[in-house]
C-alpha positions as CSV (number, residue, x, y, z in Angstrom):
1,M,-0.1,0.1,0.0
2,G,2.9,2.3,0.1
3,K,5.7,3.2,2.4
4,R,5.4,5.3,5.7
5,N,6.6,8.9,5.5
6,G,8.7,8.9,8.7
7,L,5.8,10.5,10.8
8,P,5.2,9.3,14.3
9,D,2.6,6.5,14.9
10,S,0.5,9.0,17.0
11,T,0.1,11.4,13.9
12,L,-1.5,8.6,11.9
13,R,-3.7,7.1,14.9
14,G,-5.3,10.6,15.4
15,D,-3.6,12.1,18.3
16,T,-3.2,15.8,18.3
17,L,-0.3,17.3,16.7
18,T,2.5,18.8,19.0
19,G,1.8,22.9,19.0
20,V,-1.5,22.3,17.2
21,T,-4.5,22.8,19.1
22,P,-8.2,22.6,18.0
23,G,-9.5,26.2,16.9
24,A,-5.8,27.6,17.0
25,R,-5.9,31.2,15.6
26,A,-3.9,32.2,12.6
27,A,-0.6,33.8,13.2
28,G,-0.6,37.5,12.5
29,C,-4.4,37.9,12.6
30,T,-5.8,40.8,14.8
31,S,-9.3,39.6,14.6
32,G,-9.1,36.3,16.1
33,G,-9.3,34.3,12.8
34,A,-8.5,30.6,12.2
35,P,-6.3,29.2,9.4
36,V,-8.7,27.7,6.7
37,G,-5.9,27.5,3.9
38,F,-2.3,28.3,3.0
39,T,-0.2,29.4,0.2
40,G,3.6,29.7,-0.5
41,T,6.8,28.9,-2.4
42,A,9.5,26.1,-1.6
43,T,12.9,26.4,-3.2
44,A,15.8,24.2,-2.6
45,G,16.8,26.3,0.5
46,R,13.7,27.6,2.2
47,M,10.0,27.3,2.3
48,V,7.9,30.7,2.8
49,V,4.2,30.0,3.7
50,E,1.3,32.4,3.9
51,T,-1.8,31.6,5.9
52,V,-5.4,32.0,4.4
53,C,-7.4,33.2,7.3
54,S,-11.1,32.9,8.1
55,C,-11.2,36.8,8.4
56,G,-10.9,37.0,4.7
57,G,-7.2,38.0,4.8
58,R,-3.8,36.6,4.4
59,H,-1.2,36.7,6.8
60,S,2.4,36.0,7.2
61,P,3.8,34.7,10.3
62,A,6.9,36.9,10.2
63,A,4.8,40.1,9.8
64,D,2.8,39.8,13.0
65,P,1.6,43.4,14.0
66,R,1.3,42.5,17.4
67,A,5.0,41.7,17.7
68,G,5.8,45.3,18.4
69,A,9.5,45.9,17.9
70,D,11.4,44.4,15.1
71,P,11.9,40.7,15.6
72,G,15.1,40.5,13.8
73,P,16.4,37.6,11.6
74,A,16.4,35.0,14.1
75,A,12.9,35.5,15.1
76,D,12.0,35.9,11.2
77,S,13.6,32.5,10.6
78,A,11.6,30.7,13.5
79,A,8.3,32.2,12.2
80,R,9.0,30.6,8.8
81,G,9.6,27.6,10.3
82,G,6.2,27.3,11.9
83,L,4.0,24.4,11.0
84,V,0.9,25.4,9.1
85,V,-2.0,22.8,9.3
86,V,-5.7,23.0,8.3
87,G,-8.6,20.7,8.5
88,P,-11.9,20.4,10.2
89,F,-11.0,18.0,12.6
90,A,-8.2,19.4,14.5
91,S,-7.7,16.6,17.1
92,A,-7.5,13.7,14.5
93,G,-3.9,14.7,13.7
94,R,-2.5,14.6,10.4
95,L,-4.7,11.8,9.3
96,A,-7.5,14.3,8.8
97,Q,-5.3,17.4,8.1
98,T,-3.3,18.9,5.2
99,W,-0.1,20.7,6.1
100,A,3.1,22.6,5.2
101,D,6.2,22.1,7.4
102,P,8.8,24.6,6.3
103,T,11.3,23.0,9.0
104,T,11.3,19.8,7.0
105,G,10.4,21.1,3.7
106,T,7.3,19.0,3.2
107,L,3.9,19.2,2.2
108,G,1.5,16.6,2.9
109,R,-2.1,15.6,2.8
110,G,-3.5,13.0,5.3
111,A,-5.4,10.1,4.2
112,L,-8.9,11.5,5.2
113,S,-8.0,15.1,4.7
114,Q,-10.9,17.2,3.1
115,A,-8.4,20.3,2.3
116,R,-6.9,20.0,-1.2
117,L,-3.4,21.2,-2.0
118,F,-2.5,22.2,-5.5
119,Y,1.2,22.5,-6.5
120,A,3.2,23.3,-9.8
121,V,6.9,23.0,-10.2
122,T,8.7,25.7,-12.1
123,D,12.1,27.0,-13.0
124,G,12.9,30.5,-11.7
125,P,15.8,32.7,-10.9
126,E,16.9,30.8,-7.8
127,G,16.6,27.5,-9.4
128,R,13.6,25.0,-9.3
129,A,10.6,26.1,-7.2
130,V,7.3,24.6,-5.9
131,R,4.3,26.9,-5.6
132,F,1.6,25.4,-3.6
133,S,-1.8,26.5,-2.3
134,T,-5.1,25.2,-1.1
135,E,-6.5,27.7,-3.5
136,P,-6.0,26.5,-7.2
137,A,-5.9,30.2,-8.5
138,D,-2.7,31.2,-6.5
139,V,-0.8,28.2,-8.4
140,T,-2.6,28.6,-12.0
141,G,-2.4,32.2,-12.0
142,A,-5.2,34.9,-13.2
143,G,-5.8,33.5,-16.7
144,P,-4.6,29.9,-17.0
145,A,-4.3,28.0,-20.1
146,P,-6.6,24.9,-20.1
147,W,-5.3,21.6,-20.8
148,A,-6.9,20.3,-24.1
149,A,-6.7,16.6,-22.8
150,A,-8.6,17.5,-20.0
151,V,-11.2,19.5,-21.6
152,A,-11.9,16.8,-24.2
153,A,-12.1,14.1,-21.2
154,A,-14.8,16.5,-19.6
155,L,-16.7,16.9,-23.0
156,A,-16.8,13.0,-22.9
157,G,-18.0,12.8,-19.5
158,Q,-14.8,11.4,-18.0
159,A,-13.6,12.7,-14.6
160,V,-10.1,14.2,-14.1
161,P,-8.4,11.6,-11.8
162,M,-5.8,12.3,-9.0
163,P,-3.1,14.0,-9.2
164,L,-4.2,15.6,-12.3
165,T,-6.0,19.0,-12.6
166,P,-7.8,20.6,-15.6
167,Y,-4.5,22.6,-16.2
168,E,-1.4,21.0,-17.5
169,G,1.6,21.1,-15.1
170,V,-0.7,21.9,-12.0
171,F,-1.3,18.8,-9.6
172,Q,-2.9,18.2,-6.6
173,L,-1.8,15.9,-3.4
174,A,-3.8,12.8,-3.4
175,C,-5.1,11.6,-0.1
176,G,-2.0,10.0,2.0
177,T,0.7,11.5,0.1
178,T,3.5,13.5,1.3
179,L,5.8,15.9,-1.1
180,S,9.2,16.5,0.1
181,T,11.1,19.7,-1.7
182,S,14.2,19.8,0.4
183,G,17.6,19.9,-1.5
184,G,16.2,21.3,-4.9
185,R,14.5,17.8,-5.5
186,E,10.8,16.8,-5.5
187,R,10.0,13.3,-3.8
188,L,6.4,12.1,-3.5
189,T,5.9,9.4,-0.6
190,L,2.8,7.1,-0.3
191,D,1.8,6.8,3.6
192,E,-0.1,3.8,4.7
193,L,-3.5,3.6,6.4
194,D,-4.0,0.7,8.6
195,L,-7.6,-0.1,8.7
196,A,-7.1,-2.5,11.8
197,D,-5.4,0.2,13.6
198,L,-8.0,2.5,12.7
199,A,-10.9,0.3,14.1
200,D,-8.9,-0.1,17.2
201,Q,-8.5,3.5,17.6
202,A,-12.3,3.9,17.2
203,R,-13.2,1.4,19.8
204,R,-11.0,3.1,22.5
205,I,-13.0,6.2,21.8
206,L,-16.4,4.7,21.4
207,G,-16.4,2.1,24.1
208,R,-17.8,-1.3,23.6
209,P,-21.3,-0.9,22.9
210,I,-23.2,-4.1,22.1
211,D,-25.6,-2.7,19.8
212,P,-24.5,-1.5,16.5
213,R,-26.9,1.3,16.3
214,E,-25.3,2.7,19.3
215,V,-21.9,2.3,17.6
216,V,-23.0,4.6,14.8
217,R,-24.8,6.9,17.3
218,R,-21.6,7.5,19.3
219,A,-19.4,7.8,16.1
220,L,-21.6,10.4,14.7
221,R,-21.9,12.5,17.9
222,H,-18.2,12.4,18.1
223,A,-17.4,13.9,14.7
224,L,-20.3,16.5,15.4
225,D,-18.7,17.5,18.6
226,E,-15.5,18.0,17.0
227,A,-16.8,19.8,13.9
228,L,-18.7,22.3,16.0
229,S,-16.6,22.6,18.9
230,A,-14.9,25.9,17.4
231,A,-17.9,27.5,16.2
232,G,-19.9,27.9,19.6
233,G,-21.3,24.3,19.3
234,R,-24.0,25.1,16.9
235,G,-23.8,24.3,13.0
236,V,-25.8,23.9,9.6
237,L,-26.9,20.8,8.4
238,G,-27.5,20.6,4.5
239,D,-30.8,18.6,4.1
240,G,-31.9,17.6,0.7
241,G,-34.0,14.7,2.1
242,G,-31.3,12.1,2.2
243,L,-30.8,9.3,4.7
244,G,-27.4,10.6,5.9
245,A,-28.7,14.2,6.9
246,A,-31.8,12.7,8.6
247,A,-29.3,10.4,10.6
248,L,-27.1,13.3,11.7
249,A,-30.2,15.4,12.5
250,A,-31.5,12.5,14.6
251,V,-28.3,12.2,16.5
252,D,-28.1,15.9,17.9
253,P,-31.1,17.8,16.7
254,A,-30.6,20.6,19.4
255,R,-27.3,21.9,17.9
256,L,-28.0,21.5,14.1
257,C,-30.2,24.0,11.9
258,R,-31.5,22.0,8.8
259,L,-31.0,24.1,5.6
260,H,-32.6,23.1,2.1
261,V,-31.7,25.0,-0.8
262,H,-34.7,25.0,-3.2
263,L,-35.0,24.8,-6.8
264,D,-38.2,25.2,-8.7
265,V,-37.6,22.6,-11.3
266,P,-39.6,19.5,-11.8
267,V,-39.4,16.6,-9.6
268,L,-36.8,18.3,-7.5
269,D,-39.4,21.0,-6.4
270,R,-41.5,18.4,-4.5
271,R,-38.7,17.7,-2.2
272,R,-39.5,20.8,-0.2
273,G,-42.8,19.1,1.0
274,R,-40.9,16.2,2.2
275,L,-38.6,18.1,4.7
276,P,-39.4,18.4,8.4
277,A,-41.0,21.5,9.5
278,D,-38.1,23.0,11.2
279,T,-36.1,23.0,7.9
280,Q,-35.0,26.6,6.9
281,V,-35.7,26.8,3.0
282,V,-33.6,29.1,0.9
283,D,-34.6,29.9,-2.6
284,G,-31.7,28.9,-5.0
285,M,-33.4,30.2,-8.3
286,D,-31.4,33.4,-8.7
287,H,-28.4,31.4,-8.7
288,W,-29.9,29.0,-11.1
289,R,-31.1,31.4,-13.4
290,R,-27.8,33.4,-13.4
291,I,-25.8,30.3,-14.4
292,C,-28.4,29.0,-17.2
293,D,-28.7,32.2,-18.8
294,G,-25.1,33.9,-18.5
295,H,-22.3,33.9,-20.9
296,R,-20.0,32.0,-18.4
297,V,-21.5,28.6,-17.6
298,G,-17.9,27.8,-15.5
299,A,-18.6,24.1,-15.1
300,A,-21.0,21.4,-15.7
301,E,-21.9,21.4,-12.0
302,E,-21.8,25.0,-11.0
303,G,-25.5,25.5,-11.6
304,D,-26.2,23.3,-8.8
305,P,-27.0,25.5,-6.0
306,W,-25.8,22.8,-3.6
307,P,-23.2,23.4,-2.0
308,P,-24.6,26.9,-1.6
309,V,-22.7,30.1,-2.5
310,P,-21.9,32.7,0.4
311,E,-24.7,34.9,-0.7
312,L,-27.4,32.2,0.1
313,L,-26.0,31.7,3.5
314,R,-26.3,35.5,4.3
315,R,-30.0,35.1,3.9
316,T,-30.2,33.3,7.2
317,E,-28.7,33.6,10.6
318,W,-26.3,30.8,10.2
319,E,-23.8,32.5,8.1
320,A,-20.7,32.2,10.4
321,A,-21.8,28.6,11.4
322,P,-20.1,25.5,9.9
323,L,-21.7,23.8,7.3
324,L,-22.1,20.1,7.5
325,S,-23.1,17.2,5.0
326,G,-24.1,13.7,5.6
327,A,-23.0,12.9,2.1
328,G,-21.3,9.4,1.9
329,L,-22.9,7.9,5.1
330,V,-25.4,5.6,3.3
331,R,-22.6,4.2,1.1
332,L,-20.2,4.1,4.1
333,L,-22.6,1.9,6.2
334,T,-24.4,-0.2,3.5
335,G,-21.8,-3.1,3.1
336,D,-21.2,-5.3,0.1
337,A,-24.5,-6.0,-1.8
338,G,-22.7,-9.3,-3.2
339,T,-21.4,-10.3,-6.4
340,P,-23.0,-8.8,-9.4
341,G,-24.8,-11.2,-11.6
342,R,-28.4,-11.7,-13.1
343,F,-31.6,-13.0,-11.2
344,L,-33.5,-15.6,-13.2
345,T,-37.1,-15.9,-13.7
346,G,-37.7,-18.4,-10.8
347,W,-35.8,-16.2,-8.3
348,R,-38.1,-13.3,-9.1
349,Q,-41.2,-15.2,-8.8
350,L,-40.2,-16.6,-5.6
351,T,-39.1,-12.9,-4.4
352,M,-42.9,-11.6,-5.2
353,A,-43.9,-14.5,-2.8
354,A,-41.6,-13.5,0.0
355,P,-39.7,-16.8,0.2
356,F,-38.1,-17.8,3.5
357,P,-34.5,-16.9,3.9
358,A,-32.8,-20.0,3.2
359,L,-33.5,-19.6,-0.8
360,F,-31.5,-16.5,-0.8
361,G,-27.9,-17.4,-2.1
362,R,-27.8,-20.7,-0.4
363,P,-26.4,-23.8,-2.2
364,G,-28.5,-25.8,-4.2
365,W,-30.8,-23.0,-5.5
366,Q,-29.8,-22.3,-9.0
367,A,-31.4,-19.2,-9.6
368,W,-28.5,-17.0,-9.3
369,R,-26.0,-17.0,-12.3
370,P,-22.7,-15.3,-11.8
371,P,-21.5,-12.7,-14.6
372,R,-19.4,-14.7,-17.4
373,T,-15.9,-13.6,-17.9
374,D,-16.2,-13.8,-21.6
375,E,-19.1,-11.3,-21.7
376,P,-18.4,-7.8,-22.8
377,A,-18.7,-5.2,-20.3
378,T,-21.7,-2.9,-20.4
379,P,-20.5,0.6,-21.4
380,H,-21.4,3.3,-18.9
381,D,-21.1,6.1,-21.6
382,H,-22.0,6.3,-25.4
383,A,-20.0,9.3,-25.8
384,H,-17.8,7.7,-28.4
385,S,-20.4,5.4,-30.1
386,P,-20.4,5.7,-34.0
387,D,-24.3,5.3,-33.8
388,G,-25.8,8.9,-34.0
389,G,-29.1,7.6,-32.3
390,L,-27.5,6.8,-29.0
391,P,-27.0,9.5,-26.2
392,G,-23.8,11.5,-27.0
393,G,-23.5,10.0,-30.5
394,W,-22.8,13.4,-32.0
395,I,-19.5,13.3,-30.1
396,S,-16.7,12.4,-32.6
397,P,-14.2,9.7,-31.8
398,A,-11.5,12.1,-32.0
399,V,-12.6,13.5,-28.4
400,A,-11.3,10.0,-27.1
401,E,-8.2,10.3,-28.7
402,A,-7.5,14.0,-27.3
403,G,-8.5,13.1,-24.0
404,A,-6.3,9.8,-23.7
405,A,-3.5,11.5,-21.4
406,V,-6.3,12.0,-18.7
407,T,-8.6,8.8,-19.2
408,S,-5.5,6.4,-19.3
409,A,-4.4,8.0,-15.9
410,Q,-7.5,6.3,-14.0
411,T,-6.1,4.3,-11.0
412,A,-7.2,3.1,-7.7
413,S,-5.9,5.0,-4.4
414,H,-3.0,3.4,-2.7
415,L,-4.9,3.4,0.4
416,L,-7.0,1.0,-0.6
417,P,-6.0,-2.7,0.8
418,V,-5.6,-5.4,-1.8
419,A,-7.1,-8.7,-1.2
420,D,-5.1,-11.9,-1.2
421,D,-6.0,-15.3,-2.5
422,T,-7.5,-16.3,0.8
423,T,-10.2,-13.6,1.0
424,D,-12.6,-12.0,-1.4
425,A,-12.3,-8.7,0.1
426,V,-10.8,-6.9,3.1
427,P,-13.6,-5.8,5.7
428,G,-13.9,-2.0,5.6
429,A,-12.2,-1.7,2.2
430,G,-15.7,-0.6,0.6
431,A,-16.2,1.9,3.7
432,L,-12.8,3.4,2.8
433,Q,-13.5,3.7,-1.0
434,A,-16.8,5.5,-0.3
435,V,-14.8,8.3,1.6
436,L,-12.1,8.4,-1.1
437,D,-14.6,8.9,-3.8
438,L,-15.7,11.9,-2.1
439,L,-12.2,13.4,-1.0
440,E,-10.9,13.0,-4.3
441,R,-13.3,14.1,-6.6
442,P,-12.5,16.5,-9.3
443,P,-11.4,20.0,-8.3
444,R,-14.0,22.8,-8.9
445,A,-13.7,25.3,-11.7
446,L,-11.9,28.5,-11.2
447,G,-14.3,31.2,-10.1
448,D,-16.7,28.6,-8.3
449,R,-17.2,30.0,-4.9
450,R,-19.7,27.7,-3.6
451,I,-18.7,26.6,0.1
452,D,-17.3,23.2,0.7
453,P,-19.4,21.7,3.6
454,V,-17.6,19.4,6.0
455,L,-18.0,15.6,5.1
456,V,-18.9,13.8,8.5
457,C,-18.3,10.5,6.8
458,A,-14.4,11.5,6.7
459,H,-14.0,11.6,10.4
460,P,-11.2,8.9,11.4
461,V,-13.8,7.9,14.2
462,V,-16.7,7.4,11.9
463,L,-14.5,5.5,9.3
464,G,-13.2,3.4,12.1
465,A,-16.7,2.5,13.5
466,A,-17.7,1.4,10.0
467,V,-14.5,-0.7,9.6
468,L,-15.2,-2.1,13.1
469,L,-18.7,-3.2,12.2
470,A,-17.6,-4.5,8.8
471,R,-15.0,-6.9,10.5
472,H,-17.6,-8.3,12.7
473,G,-20.3,-8.7,9.8
474,R,-22.9,-6.1,11.1
475,L,-22.9,-4.3,7.8
476,R,-25.1,-6.7,6.2
477,V,-27.5,-5.3,3.7
478,R,-31.3,-5.8,4.5
479,R,-33.5,-7.5,1.9
480,R,-37.2,-6.7,1.8
481,D,-39.5,-8.4,-0.8
482,G,-36.5,-8.7,-3.0
483,Y,-35.1,-5.1,-2.7
484,I,-32.0,-4.2,-1.0
485,Q,-32.1,-1.5,1.7
486,A,-29.2,0.5,2.1
487,A,-27.6,1.4,5.4
488,P,-30.1,-0.2,7.5
489,L,-28.5,1.1,10.8
490,L,-29.1,4.6,9.7
491,H,-32.9,3.6,9.1
492,D,-32.9,2.5,12.6
493,L,-31.6,5.8,13.9
494,V,-34.2,7.9,12.1
495,P,-37.5,8.4,13.7
496,A,-40.6,6.6,12.3
497,G,-42.6,8.7,9.7
498,R,-39.9,10.1,7.9
499,R,-40.5,10.8,4.2
500,P,-37.3,9.8,2.2
501,G,-36.0,11.8,-0.7
502,D,-37.4,10.3,-3.9
503,V,-34.1,10.7,-6.2
504,T,-30.8,9.4,-6.0
505,P,-27.6,12.1,-6.4
506,D,-27.1,10.6,-9.8
507,E,-30.7,11.1,-10.7
508,R,-30.8,14.4,-9.4
509,D,-27.8,15.3,-11.7
510,G,-29.8,14.1,-14.5
511,L,-33.0,16.2,-13.6
512,L,-30.5,19.2,-13.3
513,A,-29.0,18.8,-16.7
514,A,-32.4,18.3,-18.1
515,A,-33.7,21.4,-16.7
516,F,-30.5,23.2,-17.7
517,V,-30.7,22.3,-21.3
518,T,-34.5,22.9,-21.5
519,R,-34.0,26.5,-20.4
520,R,-30.9,27.5,-22.2
521,L,-31.7,25.7,-25.3
522,A,-35.4,26.6,-25.4
523,A,-35.3,29.5,-27.9
524,P,-34.4,28.5,-31.5
525,E,-31.8,31.6,-31.6
526,R,-29.7,29.7,-28.7
527,R,-29.8,26.4,-30.7
528,A,-28.8,27.9,-33.6
529,A,-26.0,29.8,-31.7
530,L,-24.7,26.8,-30.3
531,L,-24.6,24.9,-33.7
532,A,-22.4,28.0,-35.3
533,E,-20.1,27.6,-32.2
534,V,-19.5,24.1,-32.8
535,D,-19.3,24.3,-36.8
536,G,-16.0,22.9,-38.0
537,S,-15.1,21.5,-34.8
538,P,-13.3,18.1,-35.3
539,W,-14.7,17.0,-31.9
540,I,-18.5,17.3,-32.8
541,V,-20.3,15.4,-35.7
542,H,-22.3,18.4,-36.8
543,D,-25.3,16.8,-38.7
544,R,-25.9,14.6,-35.8
545,L,-25.9,17.3,-33.2
546,R,-28.5,19.2,-35.5
547,A,-30.7,16.3,-35.5
548,V,-30.6,16.1,-31.8
549,L,-31.4,19.8,-31.3
550,A,-34.3,19.7,-33.7
551,D,-36.1,17.0,-31.6
552,S,-37.0,18.1,-28.1
553,T,-37.4,14.4,-27.0
554,R,-33.6,13.6,-27.9
555,V,-32.6,16.8,-26.2
556,L,-33.8,15.6,-23.0
557,A,-32.3,12.3,-23.5
558,D,-29.0,13.6,-24.4
559,A,-29.3,16.3,-21.5
560,R,-26.1,15.6,-19.7
561,A,-23.8,15.5,-22.8
562,L,-25.5,18.8,-24.2
563,R,-25.1,20.5,-20.9
564,R,-21.0,19.5,-21.1
565,L,-21.2,20.7,-24.7
566,C,-22.6,24.2,-23.5
567,V,-20.0,24.3,-20.7
568,T,-17.2,23.5,-23.4
569,A,-18.5,26.0,-25.8
570,A,-18.8,28.8,-23.2
571,C,-15.4,28.4,-21.5
572,H,-13.1,26.9,-24.3
573,P,-14.4,28.1,-27.6
574,D,-10.8,28.1,-29.2
575,L,-10.2,24.3,-28.0
576,L,-13.4,23.3,-29.4
577,A,-13.0,25.0,-32.7
578,T,-9.4,23.4,-33.3
579,G,-9.7,20.0,-31.5
580,G,-6.7,21.0,-29.2
581,R,-4.3,21.5,-32.2
582,S,-2.3,24.5,-32.0
């Protein structure tokens, strides 16, 4: 899984860092703000770090106005040598934090850190230099040139994997990696994550409750206590009707204000009637219209008003409170649903009659047929299909060639344990995968000012509790009438009478895409303008796109790909026109 980076074991087990305390103030800030990020430059001889503060400013430790007299060169050197750490869970140690250490010349991101770190290696007057920041704009500059391969991959619906970014030469640290910059050389180290040790640490904190529901309840409460400790004990919980938000609200309802961003679009608009009465609803239609109708779309997901932009939170009394999210909790606590395959007719008939449990997956019952190895895999995206009648059939095969540098970089995280010949899966590996998928999702587009909520599922104690339950076989899925019920432990925490959300996150993205293209391409002039923008592009089969835009039914069926096309045409018209060729 990689090598340990020389850190003490305590930093990986969740002990507090030496000299770093929860809620620590940013050096040089007279308003008492806390560090929320950092930026700086590292050369062969030194590393200079500037702290990004929650007060909105940036402070250099060497320029502290409260120091009084000139501190002198010795104090300046000591200030530069101070460790800068950011992360929502301070007591979890480096496991859940991102840091810059000028003393050792290292940059790092813990295995469960929610703070991203971007960097670029350049040649300057002082030799090789590493520019780094938790804000990508500090590394890319004001007007960065987009990477043609990343633009092509995004048009095809492919995500940019770690450690790549949409800008060539700019990288981001993956979870569980450390970058050493001392001596004029850059060395990347892969850190280990011991799931068994993580589960043992969670057991020491949570005690030994017999009921697995109590294990989950204590873990969620512990994570909430730490996330809210530096904010007066109150927070905002994003509630879109999902099970994760409902479970968090049930664990600690007194300290959480439920917040729902409402969109008046088909299907999603009825979520408002399914929420509890005490939920504060904020209208996100102004943001939605501005993105749909504006010249600069920004990114395919920027039109989604969740997470909210700061202006939406200013309409509430919770502007300064931390924003929490229950995303990932359902997948974290669902467990493995079993080997993929196909149910035959006999199994389906018995399912409708609610057969006794011995028929489910037991030897002798031949209604389950595992997948054959010689069967071709079902494609997840028809973006490169030569059939123009399929969704995305108007995207040229040249897009796949242009994006090969990005799509070929897809790989699994080194933190995931690999099963040996004697086991089918490592207990807890699926829970870790659920967390890493959220932490290593593609970065936001430059200019996207939406607030990143704190992911409760990424707290080491919550993940450790899930691993502990998986090791004891307590994350079994629950089957009712042939349907798999996700995260039954979370269902047991929620009070009776809850009305669940009626769409999954993937379905929500599809509905937002359909609403976007319906509004943006409603007028014939808009459709004609889009056709004119892509005319002559080697990435687009023009005749097929014209046929799709002429049929409203096909527009809805092709909504996701059309939204990506609108984004590409608005943000990267030159690359779209030339196909990335100079």
